[in-house]
mmCIF file of the C-alpha atoms, coordinates in Angstrom:
data_MODEL
# 
_entry.id   MODEL 
# 
loop_
_atom_site.group_PDB 
_atom_site.id 
_atom_site.type_symbol 
_atom_site.label_atom_id 
_atom_site.label_alt_id 
_atom_site.label_comp_id 
_atom_site.label_asym_id 
_atom_site.label_entity_id 
_atom_site.label_seq_id 
_atom_site.pdbx_PDB_ins_code 
_atom_site.Cartn_x 
_atom_site.Cartn_y 
_atom_site.Cartn_z 
_atom_site.occupancy 
_atom_site.B_iso_or_equiv 
_atom_site.pdbx_formal_charge 
_atom_site.auth_seq_id 
_atom_site.auth_comp_id 
_atom_site.auth_asym_id 
_atom_site.auth_atom_id 
_atom_site.pdbx_PDB_model_num 
ATOM 1  C CA . MET A 1 1  ? -2.659 0.310   -1.343  1.00 0.00 ? 1  MET A CA 1 
ATOM 2  C CA . ARG A 1 2  ? -2.131 -1.118  2.028   1.00 0.00 ? 2  ARG A CA 1 
ATOM 3  C CA . LYS A 1 3  ? -1.535 -4.684  0.827   1.00 0.00 ? 3  LYS A CA 1 
ATOM 4  C CA . GLY A 1 4  ? 2.226  -4.242  1.277   1.00 0.00 ? 4  GLY A CA 1 
ATOM 5  C CA . LEU A 1 5  ? 2.064  -3.547  4.993   1.00 0.00 ? 5  LEU A CA 1 
ATOM 6  C CA . PRO A 1 6  ? 3.812  -6.113  7.179   1.00 0.00 ? 6  PRO A CA 1 
ATOM 7  C CA . LEU A 1 7  ? 1.601  -8.709  8.841   1.00 0.00 ? 7  LEU A CA 1 
ATOM 8  C CA . ARG A 1 8  ? 2.336  -7.127  12.232  1.00 0.00 ? 8  ARG A CA 1 
ATOM 9  C CA . ALA A 1 9  ? 0.280  -4.063  11.179  1.00 0.00 ? 9  ALA A CA 1 
ATOM 10 C CA . ASP A 1 10 ? -2.729 -5.117  13.214  1.00 0.00 ? 10 ASP A CA 1 
ATOM 11 C CA . ARG A 1 11 ? -4.712 -1.940  12.416  1.00 0.00 ? 11 ARG A CA 1 
ATOM 12 C CA . TYR A 1 12 ? -4.985 -3.147  8.802   1.00 0.00 ? 12 TYR A CA 1 
ATOM 13 C CA . PRO A 1 13 ? -7.134 -6.299  8.674   1.00 0.00 ? 13 PRO A CA 1 
ATOM 14 C CA . GLY A 1 14 ? -7.325 -6.478  4.873   1.00 0.00 ? 14 GLY A CA 1 
ATOM 15 C CA . PRO A 1 15 ? -5.516 -8.649  2.327   1.00 0.00 ? 15 PRO A CA 1 
ATOM 16 C CA . HIS A 1 16 ? -1.735 -8.643  1.852   1.00 0.00 ? 16 HIS A CA 1 
ATOM 17 C CA . PHE A 1 17 ? 0.417  -9.235  -1.208  1.00 0.00 ? 17 PHE A CA 1 
ATOM 18 C CA . PRO A 1 18 ? 1.823  -12.765 -1.474  1.00 0.00 ? 18 PRO A CA 1 
ATOM 19 C CA . GLY A 1 19 ? 5.189  -13.046 0.239   1.00 0.00 ? 19 GLY A CA 1 
ATOM 20 C CA . VAL A 1 20 ? 4.711  -10.192 2.716   1.00 0.00 ? 20 VAL A CA 1 
ATOM 21 C CA . GLY A 1 21 ? 6.049  -11.260 6.092   1.00 0.00 ? 21 GLY A CA 1 
ATOM 22 C CA . ARG A 1 22 ? 5.518  -10.297 9.697   1.00 0.00 ? 22 ARG A CA 1 
ATOM 23 C CA . ASP A 1 23 ? 8.366  -7.743  9.547   1.00 0.00 ? 23 ASP A CA 1 
ATOM 24 C CA . HIS A 1 24 ? 10.199 -8.369  6.247   1.00 0.00 ? 24 HIS A CA 1 
ATOM 25 C CA . PRO A 1 25 ? 9.689  -8.255  3.324   1.00 0.00 ? 25 PRO A CA 1 
ATOM 26 C CA . LYS A 1 26 ? 7.240  -5.375  3.237   1.00 0.00 ? 26 LYS A CA 1 
ATOM 27 C CA . SER A 1 27 ? 6.308  -2.400  1.094   1.00 0.00 ? 27 SER A CA 1 
ATOM 28 C CA . SER A 1 28 ? 5.564  1.200   1.823   1.00 0.00 ? 28 SER A CA 1 
ATOM 29 C CA . ASP A 1 29 ? 2.270  2.136   3.419   1.00 0.00 ? 29 ASP A CA 1 
ATOM 30 C CA . HIS A 1 30 ? 2.010  5.367   1.441   1.00 0.00 ? 30 HIS A CA 1 
ATOM 31 C CA . CYS A 1 31 ? -1.016 5.610   -0.819  1.00 0.00 ? 31 CYS A CA 1 
ATOM 32 C CA . PRO A 1 32 ? -0.213 7.246   -4.148  1.00 0.00 ? 32 PRO A CA 1 
ATOM 33 C CA . VAL A 1 33 ? -2.731 9.508   -5.816  1.00 0.00 ? 33 VAL A CA 1 
ATOM 34 C CA . ALA A 1 34 ? -2.996 9.842   -9.588  1.00 0.00 ? 34 ALA A CA 1 
ATOM 35 C CA . MET A 1 35 ? -4.981 12.416  -11.517 1.00 0.00 ? 35 MET A CA 1 
ATOM 36 C CA . THR A 1 36 ? -5.241 13.874  -14.984 1.00 0.00 ? 36 THR A CA 1 
ATOM 37 C CA . LEU A 1 37 ? -5.308 17.636  -15.266 1.00 0.00 ? 37 LEU A CA 1 
ATOM 38 C CA . THR A 1 38 ? -6.585 19.357  -18.358 1.00 0.00 ? 38 THR A CA 1 
ATOM 39 C CA . ARG A 1 39 ? -5.631 22.938  -18.977 1.00 0.00 ? 39 ARG A CA 1 
ATOM 40 C CA . PRO A 1 40 ? -7.240 25.283  -21.467 1.00 0.00 ? 40 PRO A CA 1 
ATOM 41 C CA . ASN A 1 41 ? -5.269 26.090  -24.625 1.00 0.00 ? 41 ASN A CA 1 
# 
């Protein structure tokens, strides 16, 4: 999710979370990955 990037991140033109500022407050720009692994018994 890039919605937490500061407003100064001009390479991201998408939506931002409410309250995100030009420099602060902001969130991480890391995108987590989730997966479910199934192993044989």
